[in-house]
C-alpha positions in Angstrom: -0.3 35.2 -32.4 -2.7 32.4 -31.4 -2.8 31.6 -27.7 -2.5 27.9 -26.8 -5.1 26.3 -24.6 -4.6 23.1 -22.6 -6.4 20.0 -23.8 -9.1 18.7 -21.5 -8.9 15.1 -20.6 -10.1 12.8 -17.7 -6.7 11.1 -17.1 -5.2 11.8 -13.7 -1.5 11.8 -12.8 -1.9 8.8 -10.6 -3.0 6.8 -13.7 0.4 7.2 -15.3 2.5 4.9 -12.9 -0.4 2.4 -13.0 -0.2 2.3 -16.8 3.4 1.2 -16.4 2.3 -2.1 -14.9 1.4 -4.5 -17.8 -2.3 -5.4 -17.8 -2.0 -9.1 -17.1 0.9 -9.1 -14.7 -1.1 -8.6 -11.5 -3.7 -11.1 -12.6 -1.2 -13.8 -13.5 0.6 -13.3 -10.1 -2.7 -13.5 -8.3 -3.4 -16.9 -10.0 0.1 -18.1 -9.2 -0.2 -17.2 -5.5 -3.8 -18.3 -5.1 -5.1 -14.8 -4.3 -7.7 -14.7 -7.1 -9.7 -17.6 -5.5 -10.2 -15.7 -2.2 -11.1 -12.3 -3.6 -14.7 -11.6 -4.3 -15.4 -7.9 -4.4 -11.9 -6.4 -3.8 -9.7 -7.6 -6.7 -6.0 -8.0 -6.5 -5.6 -5.2 -9.0 -7.6 -2.9 -6.8 -5.4 -3.9 -3.8 -2.2 -3.1 -5.8 -3.7 0.3 -6.8 -4.7 1.1 -3.2 -1.2 0.2 -1.9 0.5 2.3 -4.6 -1.8 5.2 -3.8 -1.0 4.8 -0.1 2.7 4.9 -0.8 2.6 7.8 -3.2 0.4 10.0 -0.9 2.2 9.1 2.3 -1.0 8.0 4.0 -0.6 7.4 7.7 -3.2 4.7 8.3 -6.3 2.9 7.0 -8.6 5.8 7.9 -6.5 8.3 6.0 -6.1 6.0 3.0 -9.8 5.0 2.8 -11.0 8.6 3.3 -8.7 9.8 0.5 -9.8 7.0 -1.9 -13.4 7.6 -1.1 -12.9 11.3 -2.0 -11.4 10.3 -5.4 -13.5 7.2 -6.1 -14.6 8.3 -9.6 -11.0 8.8 -10.6 -10.0 5.5 -9.0 -12.4 3.6 -11.3 -10.6 5.2 -14.3 -7.5 3.3 -13.3 -8.4 0.0 -15.2 -11.6 -0.4 -13.2 -10.1 -0.4 -9.7 -12.8 -0.4 -7.0 -13.0 1.4 -3.7 -12.5 -0.8 -0.7 -14.0 -0.4 2.7 -11.7 -0.1 5.7 -12.6 -3.6 6.7 -12.0 -5.0 3.2 -8.6 -3.4 2.9 -7.6 -4.4 6.5 -8.7 -8.0 5.8 -6.8 -8.1 2.4 -3.6 -6.7 4.0 -3.9 -9.4 6.8 -4.9 -12.4 4.8 -3.4 -12.1 1.3 0.1 -13.5 0.7 2.7 -10.7 0.7 5.0 -12.8 -1.5 2.8 -11.8 -4.4 3.6 -8.1 -3.9 7.3 -8.9 -3.6 7.1 -10.9 -6.9 5.3 -8.0 -8.5 8.2 -5.6 -7.4 10.9 -7.9 -8.9 8.9 -8.5 -12.1 8.2 -4.7 -12.5 11.9 -3.9 -11.9 12.9 -6.4 -14.5 10.2 -5.1 -16.9 11.2 -1.5 -16.5 14.9 -2.3 -16.8 14.2 -4.1 -20.1 12.0 -1.3 -21.3 14.3 1.5 -20.2 17.9 0.2 -20.2 19.3 2.8 -17.8 16.6 2.3 -15.2 18.0 1.8 -11.6 21.4 2.5 -10.4 24.1 0.8 -12.6 21.4 -0.9 -14.7 20.6 -4.1 -12.7 20.0 -4.9 -9.0 21.3 -8.2 -7.8 19.4 -7.9 -4.6 18.1 -5.2 -2.2 20.5 -2.3 -1.9 22.3 -2.2 1.5 22.0 1.6 1.6 18.9 3.4 0.7 19.4 6.5 -1.4 15.8 7.7 -0.6 14.0 7.6 2.7 12.1 4.3 3.2 9.5 4.0 5.9 8.2 0.9 7.5 4.8 1.3 9.2 3.3 -1.1 11.8 0.4 -1.2 14.2 0.5 -3.8 16.9 -1.9 -4.6 19.7 -0.3 -5.6 23.0 -2.5 -7.8 25.2 -2.6 -6.9 28.9 -4.2 -8.5 32.0 -7.1 -6.3 33.0 -7.1 -7.0 36.7 -3.5 -5.8 37.1 -4.1 -2.4 35.4 -5.6 0.4 37.5 -6.6 2.3 34.4 -8.6 -0.7 33.0 -11.5 -0.5 35.5 -14.0 -0.1 32.7 -13.2 -3.6 31.3 -13.6 -6.8 33.2 -12.2 -9.4 30.8 -9.9 -7.7 28.3 -7.3 -5.0 28.2 -4.9 -3.9 25.5 -2.7 -1.1 24.4 -2.2 -0.3 20.7 1.2 0.7 19.4 1.6 2.6 16.1 5.2 2.7 14.9 6.7 4.5 11.9 10.3 3.4 11.3 12.7 5.3 9.1 15.0 2.6 7.7 17.8 5.0 7.1 18.1 6.4 10.6 15.7 4.7 13.1 12.3 5.4 14.6 10.7 8.7 13.8 7.4 8.3 15.5 5.6 6.0 17.8 2.3 6.4 19.6 0.6 4.1 22.1 -3.1 4.4 22.5 -5.9 2.5 24.3 -8.5 0.8 22.1 
């Protein structure tokens, strides 16, 4: 009996969910929301791929995400030519680009997948966001809290500025799961 050997190919598992997004959808949404005019080296498609990778790998921050993407940069380019961002580029894109484009992408993809696969989603169609989440959904935030330097005993090394940074991970099902304050 002949033994079967696996076929070698360069496709990665991460490429599969990216292939579900139609090729022109992100580009047309970027034009609609004016994001394509502001992006020079870090394209809207690369931004979507980075955010999808962040979500699927449960990255905890920009350093974690950019380090993992740098490690897999050759495979990242195989996903329709997505480029590797620097931490500064990704941070700037997250801060300056309109988040409404990503929301519109979600709703268009949901509609596209429900049309392509009729049973997709619970009971076929969503009329809005579900009130109860069946899976755990995390909301991650990092905020800088400005302080007055002359009132803080621990801020003797700074004369003009003082701040504390708060990292918060919120489980939308049950409440806060982790928060950490640090000094810049």
